ZAKOL-381039 format. One record per residue (C-alpha): residue in three letters; x, y, z. Coordinates in steps of 0.05 Angstrom, whole numbers, padded with zeros to 5 digits, always signed. Each point is the difference from the previous one (the first is absolute). Layout:
BEGIN
alaXYZ...
//
This chain:
BEGIN
met+00235+00039-00307gly-00066+00010-00042leu-00062-00037-00021leu+00027-00067+00002ser+00039+00004+00068asn+00009+00050+00054lys+00065-00036+00020ile+00057+00047+00019lys+00071-00001+00024arg+00020+00018+00072glu+00046+00058-00022glu-00065+00031-00032leu-00034+00007+00067asn-00020+00070+00030pro-00024+00013+00072gly-00075+00002-00001asp-00006-00055-00056his-00054-00050+00009ile+00029-00072-00014tyr-00022-00069+00002ser+00025-00069-00012trp-00042-00061-00021arg-00012-00059+00050asn-00026-00070-00006ala+00014-00013-00074tyr-00028+00070-00023ile-00065-00009+00039tyr+00007+00058+00045ala+00050+00056+00008his+00025+00033+00060his+00002+00077+00002gly+00041+00053+00033ile+00032+00069+00000tyr+00072+00013-00013val+00027+00053+00048gly+00072+00002-00021glu+00065-00031+00029asp-00024-00069-00022arg-00059+00001+00045ile-00073-00020-00015ile-00055+00017+00048his-00057-00049-00010phe-00063-00029+00033thr+00003-00073+00017arg-00046-00051+00029lys+00014-00056+00049ala-00045-00063+00012gly-00055+00014+00051gln+00013+00076+00004glu-00044+00020-00059val-00071-00011-00030gly-00001-00045-00058thr-00049-00035-00043gly-00006-00060+00047thr+00015-00044-00059val+00062-00039-00025leu+00014+00062-00043asp+00028+00030+00063his+00059-00048-00003ile+00007-00011-00075ile-00010+00065-00034phe+00003+00054+00047ser+00069-00009+00032ser+00028+00071+00000ser+00056-00005+00053pro+00069-00010-00027ser+00021-00072+00005pro+00047-00016+00058leu+00073-00009-00022asp+00043-00060+00019thr+00043+00046+00043pro-00026+00068+00031cys+00021+00060-00040pro+00061+00034+00027arg-00035+00068-00008cys-00073-00014+00017gly+00002-00062+00046asp-00053-00055-00001gln-00058+00037-00031ser-00048-00057-00002val-00021+00017+00075phe-00023+00069-00022asp-00066+00023-00022gly-00031+00067-00019val+00039+00059-00030ile+00077-00019-00002ser+00064+00021-00032ser+00038-00047-00038cys+00063+00000-00047ile-00017-00009-00071asp+00028-00075-00002cys-00051-00018+00062phe-00055+00036-00037leu+00011-00035-00064ser+00010-00069+00031gly+00035-00024-00062gly-00051+00029-00051asp+00008+00056-00052leu-00012+00074+00012tyr-00056+00036-00034leu-00025+00073+00000phe-00071+00016+00009gln-00024+00055-00048tyr-00045+00058+00014ala-00038+00048-00044val-00008-00051-00058ser-00051+00014-00054pro-00067-00041-00001ala+00026-00038-00062phe+00069-00021+00032phe-00036-00020+00064leu-00052-00045-00035ala+00060-00028-00043lys+00034-00023+00066ala-00052-00050+00014arg+00036-00023+00060gly-00023+00039+00060gly+00048+00027+00052thr+00051+00033-00050cys-00025+00067-00014thr-00055+00054+00014leu-00034+00058-00031ala+00012+00040+00064thr+00055+00052+00005ser+00059-00007+00050asp+00020+00055+00047ser+00069+00028+00006pro+00053-00051+00024ser+00011+00038+00067asp-00075-00008+00016val+00003-00073-00016val+00061-00016+00043his-00029+00041+00057arg-00064-00041-00002ala+00037-00066+00000ser+00048+00019+00051tyr-00057+00031+00049leu-00039-00067-00014leu+00061-00040+00020his-00003+00028+00069asn-00076+00004+00009gly-00025-00059-00040phe-00053-00008-00054gly-00053-00038+00036val-00021-00072-00008tyr+00022-00037-00060his-00058-00022-00043ile+00011-00031-00070phe-00056+00036-00037lys-00005+00065+00036asn+00068+00016+00034asn+00058-00040-00029cys+00073+00016-00020glu-00020+00032-00069asp-00056+00044+00038phe+00059+00022+00046ala+00044+00022-00057ile-00055+00035-00040tyr-00017+00040+00062cys+00069+00020+00009lys+00002+00022-00074thr-00067+00034-00003gly-00025+00016+00067leu-00067-00027-00023leu-00042-00045+00047val-00066-00038-00017ile-00059+00025+00045thr-00049-00053-00012asn-00005-00068+00036ile-00034-00041-00056ser+00055+00004-00053val+00071-00023-00007gly+00056+00045+00019arg+00050+00035-00047ser+00036-00066-00022gly-00001-00019-00072gln+00015-00070+00012ala-00061-00008+00046ala-00042+00037-00052ser+00025-00051-00054phe-00015-00060+00043leu-00073+00024+00014ala-00012+00020-00073ala+00022-00067-00022ala-00044-00036+00051thr-00059+00046-00016thr+00013-00010-00076val-00002-00078+00004met-00051-00013+00054ala-00051+00060+00008ser-00011+00032-00069pro-00068-00010-00035leu+00030+00024-00062arg+00038-00065-00009phe-00068-00032-00020met-00011+00051-00061thr+00046-00044-00046thr+00020-00073-00003ser+00061+00009-00048phe+00068-00005+00025met+00017+00068-00033gly-00063+00030+00030leu+00015-00026+00068thr+00073+00023-00002ala-00020+00073-00022val-00051+00009+00053gly+00047-00028+00054cys+00059+00046-00022gly-00046+00058-00004leu-00029-00010+00069tyr+00069-00015+00030cys+00026+00066-00031ile-00058+00040+00021ser+00005-00025+00074arg+00071+00016+00007phe-00004+00070-00033val-00056+00022+00046ser+00036-00027+00062asp+00065+00039-00014ile+00016+00052+00052gly+00012+00054-00055ile-00071+00002-00022arg-00044-00026+00056arg-00044+00053+00041asp+00002-00036+00069val+00069+00028+00017val+00031+00058+00040lys+00065+00030+00007leu+00021-00011+00073pro+00065+00026+00036val+00035-00058+00029glu+00002+00032+00067arg-00078-00002-00001leu-00001-00073-00025val+00038-00023+00061asp-00040+00045+00046arg-00039-00060+00030pro+00020-00073+00011gly-00012-00046-00060phe-00016+00016-00071val-00045+00060+00007glu-00053+00003-00059ser-00043+00041+00049asp+00053+00056+00001ala+00000+00002-00076ala-00077+00006-00002thr+00008+00057+00053glu+00046+00037-00047val-00053-00004-00056thr-00056+00020+00041gly+00027+00048+00049glu-00033-00034+00055glu+00030-00020+00070
//
């Protein structure tokens, strides 16, 4: 595992690891927390049960639930009927894909070199026992409503690892994948700086610079609109409680 690939072997897994597996020809990855004994706790979506983009992307890109197997898993059963926070064996989680380890506390240079979002963060992970506790607690209490940009499987795994919660309603969540998609869209469609040059090299340099800056400032490890929120407080109210996070910051009830 290193700069070129985060792929690992199953025997290298440790409880509390944040893992992921690519879906749909490497367009999108599904994330979860390894809790030991061949079990993964992860946050899934089910058609009609979550808030999506309202576009065809919901059906093509952001499919995060494991693909149903030809026959139900003897250990997990038919998990295609489930949504929310679930526990799966590693085979059901991977759904035929390879295993990758999400990296924490990377340097800014390493983060920018890993141009594909959703593989690493500048944020520091908490202890494995804290990570497993959060994931296990959310398995029984839920993680709110699935939203591809603000509350997805990667957001779930990053919260379990760090306890950090985004407290603003106007920005994306913790997900590096969502930040990358939005950074790419902003770079291509919305930046007035693209008119500063007409050369191919100039346009490429401007585009890459804007993309990298957008990804960097959106990373959970450096952004300021976050708070450390105990998992018990996170599920204190129904739904995904940004209001509780804001209360934690201001001290107001």
